[in-house]
MDTraj code that builds the backbone (N, CA, C; nanometers):
import mdtraj as md
import numpy as np

residues = "ALA ALA ALA ALA GLU ALA ARG ARG LEU GLU LYS GLU ARG LEU GLU GLN GLU GLN GLU PRO ILE ALA GLU VAL MET GLU GLU GLU GLU MET GLU GLN GLU GLU GLU GLU ASP PRO ASP GLU VAL ILE ALA ARG LEU GLU GLU GLU GLU ARG LEU GLU GLN GLU ARG ILE ALA GLU GLU GLU GLU ARG VAL VAL VAL GLU ALA ALA ALA ALA ALA ALA ALA ALA ALA ALA ARG GLU GLU GLU GLU ALA ARG ARG PHE GLU GLU GLU ARG LEU GLU GLN GLU ARG LEU GLU GLU ASP ARG ILE ALA ALA GLN GLU ALA ALA".split()
xyz = np.array([
    [0.5307, -3.4208, -0.0329],
    [0.4818, -3.4144, 0.1037],
    [0.5965, -3.4379, 0.2021],
    [0.6851, -3.5288, 0.1662],
    [0.7986, -3.5591, 0.2534],
    [0.8909, -3.4384, 0.2623],
    [0.9068, -3.3681, 0.1503],
    [0.9926, -3.2495, 0.1501],
    [0.9304, -3.1411, 0.2381],
    [0.7990, -3.1256, 0.2308],
    [0.7313, -3.0253, 0.3136],
    [0.7462, -3.0595, 0.4613],
    [0.7341, -3.1880, 0.4934],
    [0.7504, -3.2322, 0.6322],
    [0.8937, -3.2078, 0.6781],
    [0.9906, -3.2332, 0.5923],
    [1.1314, -3.2103, 0.6272],
    [1.1556, -3.0619, 0.6521],
    [1.0980, -2.9762, 0.5679],
    [1.1138, -2.8308, 0.5878],
    [1.0508, -2.7873, 0.7201],
    [0.9332, -2.8429, 0.7503],
    [0.8657, -2.8080, 0.8749],
    [0.9494, -2.8495, 0.9953],
    [1.0025, -2.9689, 0.9908],
    [1.0853, -3.0171, 1.1012],
    [1.2116, -2.9318, 1.1166],
    [1.2730, -2.8965, 1.0053],
    [1.3927, -2.8129, 1.0087],
    [1.3596, -2.6757, 1.0667],
    [1.2450, -2.6212, 1.0287],
    [1.2020, -2.4913, 1.0808],
    [1.1821, -2.4987, 1.2320],
    [1.1169, -2.6039, 1.2792],
    [1.0963, -2.6224, 1.4230],
    [1.2293, -2.6336, 1.4961],
    [1.3240, -2.7072, 1.4371],
    [1.4554, -2.7248, 1.4990],
    [1.5265, -2.5903, 1.5107],
    [1.5197, -2.5095, 1.4051],
    [1.5845, -2.3780, 1.4079],
    [1.5185, -2.2859, 1.5111],
    [1.3858, -2.2909, 1.5206],
    [1.3162, -2.2095, 1.6192],
    [1.3569, -2.2484, 1.7614],
    [1.3705, -2.3789, 1.7851],
    [1.4105, -2.4252, 1.9184],
    [1.5533, -2.3813, 1.9502],
    [1.6389, -2.3760, 1.8488],
    [1.7758, -2.3291, 1.8704],
    [1.7768, -2.1801, 1.9026],
    [1.6849, -2.1034, 1.8437],
    [1.6816, -1.9590, 1.8637],
    [1.6312, -1.9211, 2.0025],
    [1.5432, -2.0009, 2.0605],
    [1.4864, -1.9675, 2.1914],
    [1.5932, -1.9472, 2.2976],
    [1.6887, -2.0390, 2.3145],
    [1.7918, -2.0183, 2.4176],
    [1.8761, -1.8928, 2.3884],
    [1.9006, -1.8652, 2.2627],
    [1.9798, -1.7474, 2.2274],
    [1.9066, -1.6218, 2.2722],
    [1.7771, -1.6141, 2.2461],
    [1.6978, -1.4982, 2.2863],
    [1.6965, -1.4843, 2.4380],
    [1.6846, -1.5958, 2.5090],
    [1.6838, -1.5922, 2.6549],
    [1.8172, -1.5424, 2.7082],
    [1.9265, -1.5898, 2.6511],
    [2.0605, -1.5466, 2.6941],
    [2.0774, -1.3975, 2.6692],
    [2.0343, -1.3510, 2.5518],
    [2.0470, -1.2084, 2.5203],
    [1.9663, -1.1245, 2.6187],
    [1.8473, -1.1708, 2.6532],
    [1.7635, -1.0983, 2.7480],
    [1.8295, -1.0952, 2.8855],
    [1.8868, -1.2080, 2.9284],
    [1.9559, -1.2136, 3.0573],
    [2.0756, -1.1200, 3.0574],
    [2.1520, -1.1183, 2.9470],
    [2.2677, -1.0294, 2.9389],
    [2.2240, -0.8834, 2.9462],
    [2.1157, -0.8502, 2.8811],
    [2.0647, -0.7135, 2.8846],
    [2.0244, -0.6753, 3.0264],
    [1.9586, -0.7664, 3.0972],
    [1.9188, -0.7386, 3.2348],
    [2.0411, -0.7217, 3.3235],
    [2.1422, -0.8075, 3.3056],
    [2.2650, -0.7957, 3.3836],
    [2.3345, -0.6632, 3.3551],
    [2.3360, -0.6247, 3.2293],
    [2.3992, -0.4986, 3.1914],
    [2.3273, -0.3820, 3.2585],
    [2.1945, -0.3861, 3.2602],
    [2.1182, -0.2808, 3.3248],
    [2.1484, -0.2755, 3.4737],
    [2.1662, -0.3938, 3.5373],
    [2.1982, -0.3978, 3.6794],
    [2.3358, -0.3379, 3.7055],
    [2.4285, -0.3557, 3.6112],
    [2.5648, -0.3058, 3.6277],
    [2.5754, -0.1570, 3.5977],
    [2.4794, -0.1008, 3.5247],
    [2.4849, 0.0398, 3.4874],
    [2.4702, 0.1294, 3.6102],
    [2.5312, 0.2457, 3.5986],
    [2.5178, 0.3483, 3.7006],
    [2.3725, 0.3937, 3.7021],
    [2.3112, 0.4044, 3.8196],
    [2.1706, 0.4457, 3.8266],
    [2.1451, 0.5798, 3.7570],
    [2.2396, 0.6718, 3.7668],
    [2.2226, 0.8006, 3.6993],
    [2.2180, 0.7829, 3.5483],
    [2.3010, 0.6917, 3.4968],
    [2.3012, 0.6644, 3.3534],
    [2.1696, 0.6003, 3.3110],
    [2.1194, 0.5103, 3.3931],
    [1.9920, 0.4444, 3.3632],
    [1.8811, 0.5493, 3.3595],
    [1.8792, 0.6361, 3.4599],
    [1.7768, 0.7415, 3.4657],
    [1.7891, 0.8326, 3.3444],
    [1.9110, 0.8720, 3.3101],
    [1.9321, 0.9598, 3.1954],
    [1.8855, 0.8923, 3.0667],
    [1.9180, 0.7641, 3.0518],
    [1.8764, 0.6907, 2.9320],
    [1.7247, 0.6804, 2.9250],
    [1.6618, 0.6483, 3.0367],
    [1.5153, 0.6374, 3.0392],
    [1.4496, 0.7724, 3.0128],
    [1.5060, 0.8793, 3.0678],
    [1.4515, 1.0127, 3.0417],
    [1.4643, 1.0486, 2.8942],
    [1.5782, 1.0129, 2.8345],
    [1.5983, 1.0409, 2.6913],
    [1.4990, 0.9602, 2.6074],
    [1.4779, 0.8347, 2.6434],
    [1.3802, 0.7523, 2.5719],
    [1.2405, 0.8139, 2.5852],
    [1.2063, 0.8611, 2.7045],
    [1.0758, 0.9239, 2.7270],
    [1.0644, 1.0523, 2.6453],
    [1.1715, 1.1324, 2.6434],
    [1.1705, 1.2578, 2.5674],
    [1.1496, 1.2285, 2.4187],
    [1.2215, 1.1283, 2.3677],
    [1.2071, 1.0924, 2.2265],
    [1.0657, 1.0430, 2.1961],
    [1.0084, 0.9665, 2.2874],
    [0.8718, 0.9173, 2.2681],
    [0.7736, 1.0337, 2.2683],
    [0.7907, 1.1281, 2.3613],
    [0.7034, 1.2457, 2.3662],
    [0.7182, 1.3285, 2.2388],
    [0.8394, 1.3394, 2.1897],
    [0.8645, 1.4132, 2.0652],
    [0.7940, 1.3455, 1.9480],
    [0.8033, 1.2138, 1.9440],
    [0.7364, 1.1377, 1.8373],
    [0.5854, 1.1565, 1.8455],
    [0.5314, 1.1529, 1.9665],
    [0.3875, 1.1718, 1.9856],
    [0.3462, 1.3118, 1.9409],
    [0.4254, 1.4122, 1.9795],
    [0.3942, 1.5500, 1.9411],
    [0.3962, 1.5655, 1.7887],
    [0.4942, 1.5034, 1.7237],
    [0.5017, 1.5098, 1.5772],
    [0.3806, 1.4431, 1.5140],
    [0.3390, 1.3306, 1.5694],
    [0.2216, 1.2595, 1.5169],
    [0.0959, 1.3444, 1.5366],
    [0.0830, 1.4060, 1.6540],
    [-0.0328, 1.4918, 1.6786],
    [-0.0341, 1.6104, 1.5821],
    [0.0829, 1.6689, 1.5580],
    [0.0919, 1.7812, 1.4649],
    [0.0524, 1.7377, 1.3242],
    [0.0980, 1.6187, 1.2845],
    [0.0638, 1.5666, 1.1522],
    [-0.0872, 1.5492, 1.1401],
    [-0.1495, 1.4985, 1.2446],
    [-0.2954, 1.4783, 1.2430],
    [-0.3671, 1.6122, 1.2321],
    [-0.3197, 1.7127, 1.3071],
    [-0.3817, 1.8450, 1.3025],
    [-0.3684, 1.9048, 1.1629],
    [-0.2494, 1.8922, 1.1041],
    [-0.2268, 1.9468, 0.9698],
    [-0.3174, 1.8770, 0.8684],
    [-0.3281, 1.7450, 0.8789],
    [-0.4151, 1.6711, 0.7873],
    [-0.5613, 1.7126, 0.8055],
    [-0.6030, 1.7326, 0.9297],
    [-0.7415, 1.7739, 0.9557],
    [-0.7661, 1.9136, 0.8983],
    [-0.6685, 2.0026, 0.9152],
    [-0.6838, 2.1385, 0.8612],
    [-0.6903, 2.1349, 0.7087],
    [-0.6080, 2.0511, 0.6487],
    [-0.6096, 2.0390, 0.5025],
    [-0.7441, 1.9835, 0.4550],
    [-0.7966, 1.8850, 0.5268],
    [-0.9259, 1.8272, 0.4902],
    [-1.0373, 1.9311, 0.5063],
    [-1.0301, 2.0110, 0.6127],
    [-1.1311, 2.1146, 0.6340],
    [-1.1229, 2.2210, 0.5249],
    [-1.0016, 2.2588, 0.4876],
    [-0.9851, 2.3586, 0.3817],
    [-1.0384, 2.3055, 0.2489],
    [-1.0109, 2.1778, 0.2209],
    [-1.0603, 2.1180, 0.0968],
    [-1.2139, 2.1134, 0.0975],
    [-1.2718, 2.0795, 0.2113],
    [-1.4184, 2.0752, 0.2207],
    [-1.4775, 2.2148, 0.2018],
    [-1.4143, 2.3145, 0.2619],
    [-1.4625, 2.4522, 0.2467],
    [-1.4530, 2.4966, 0.1010],
    [-1.3444, 2.4592, 0.0345],
    [-1.3280, 2.4958, -0.1063],
    [-1.4363, 2.4285, -0.1920],
    [-1.4655, 2.3010, -0.1616],
    [-1.5714, 2.2312, -0.2358],
    [-1.7061, 2.2984, -0.2137],
    [-1.7355, 2.3340, -0.0893],
    [-1.8627, 2.4002, -0.0592],
    [-1.8710, 2.5352, -0.1295],
    [-1.7607, 2.6093, -0.1305],
    [-1.7588, 2.7394, -0.1971],
    [-1.7822, 2.7238, -0.3472],
    [-1.7186, 2.6238, -0.4067],
    [-1.7355, 2.5988, -0.5500],
    [-1.8799, 2.5578, -0.5794],
    [-1.9362, 2.4752, -0.4932],
    [-2.0750, 2.4328, -0.5120],
    [-2.1703, 2.5522, -0.5008],
    [-2.1464, 2.6398, -0.4045],
    [-2.2299, 2.7588, -0.3885],
    [-2.2165, 2.8505, -0.5100],
    [-2.0948, 2.8643, -0.5621],
    [-2.0725, 2.9482, -0.6802],
    [-2.1497, 2.8913, -0.8001],
    [-2.1401, 2.7592, -0.8207],
    [-2.2121, 2.6969, -0.9323],
    [-2.3634, 2.7122, -0.9159],
    [-2.4116, 2.6959, -0.7938],
    [-2.5545, 2.7109, -0.7674],
    [-2.5992, 2.8536, -0.8027],
    [-2.5194, 2.9530, -0.7620],
    [-2.5538, 3.0926, -0.7920],
    [-2.5505, 3.1174, -0.9423],
    [-2.4534, 3.0615, -1.0129],
    [-2.4468, 3.0767, -1.1591],
    [-2.5708, 3.0167, -1.2250],
    [-2.6109, 2.8985, -1.1802],
    [-2.7301, 2.8333, -1.2354],
    [-2.8549, 2.9171, -1.2074],
    [-2.8637, 2.9719, -1.0855],
    [-2.9782, 3.0555, -1.0502],
    [-2.9844, 3.1793, -1.1403],
    [-2.8697, 3.2427, -1.1602],
    [-2.8666, 3.3608, -1.2463],
    [-2.9010, 3.3257, -1.3908],
    [-2.8544, 3.2096, -1.4369],
    [-2.8857, 3.1656, -1.5730],
    [-3.0358, 3.1403, -1.5864],
    [-3.0957, 3.0759, -1.4884],
    [-3.2410, 3.0520, -1.4916],
    [-3.3177, 3.1848, -1.4901],
    [-3.2708, 3.2770, -1.4094],
    [-3.3336, 3.4086, -1.4019],
    [-3.3261, 3.4795, -1.5381],
    [-3.2101, 3.4725, -1.6022],
    [-3.1923, 3.5348, -1.7342],
    [-3.2823, 3.4689, -1.8376],
    [-3.2905, 3.3356, -1.8354],
    [-3.3777, 3.2643, -1.9290],
    [-3.5239, 3.3025, -1.9081],
    [-3.5658, 3.3165, -1.7824],
    [-3.7035, 3.3563, -1.7521],
    [-3.7313, 3.4971, -1.8046],
    [-3.6347, 3.5869, -1.7842],
    [-3.6507, 3.7238, -1.8352],
    [-3.6590, 3.7239, -1.9875],
    [-3.5755, 3.6422, -2.0536],
    [-3.5798, 3.6311, -2.1997],
    [-3.7141, 3.5768, -2.2460],
    [-3.7678, 3.4775, -2.1738],
    [-3.8964, 3.4183, -2.2092],
    [-4.0082, 3.5217, -2.1964],
    [-4.0054, 3.5965, -2.0865],
    [-4.1075, 3.7011, -2.0663],
    [-4.0968, 3.8071, -2.1753],
    [-3.9757, 3.8477, -2.2070],
    [-3.9542, 3.9496, -2.3116],
    [-4.0048, 3.8977, -2.4453],
    [-3.9848, 3.7701, -2.4745],
    [-4.0289, 3.7106, -2.6017],
    [-4.1816, 3.7073, -2.6052],
    [-4.2451, 3.6752, -2.4917],
    [-4.3907, 3.6720, -2.4869],
    [-4.4492, 3.8127, -2.5084],
    [-4.3872, 3.9122, -2.4466],
    [-4.4366, 4.0492, -2.4609],
    [-4.4178, 4.0995, -2.6024],
    [-4.3130, 4.0542, -2.6664],
    [-4.2855, 4.0985, -2.8044],
    [-4.3836, 4.0325, -2.9014],
    [-4.4338, 3.9172, -2.8647],
    [-4.5229, 3.8441, -2.9558],
    [-4.6626, 3.8946, -2.9604],
])
top = md.Topology()
chain = top.add_chain()
for i, resn in enumerate(residues, 1):
    res = top.add_residue(resn, chain, resSeq=i)
    for name in ("N", "CA", "C"):
        top.add_atom(name, md.element.get_by_symbol(name[0]), res)
traj = md.Trajectory(xyz[None], top)
């Protein structure tokens, strides 16, 4: 239990040390953005937006392709089911004809 408490305390200490580092990094990033040329900032933001739109378009395309594949698979299953149903119907029809022929022969 003492070892677990020591680990917990050490973890808390490390987390507290990391907080100021994260704050400093964030401040440096903000300062860097303030120092950047506005045209560069706009260009960077436009590129980020373009990449995000590209990612969204790719995701939408993937969803459409998956939906089309699922629809094709469903259509194939329905077609196979209809084919089997027709085969069974024809088999029943043939058996009925055989039964009638056997009765007439008797």
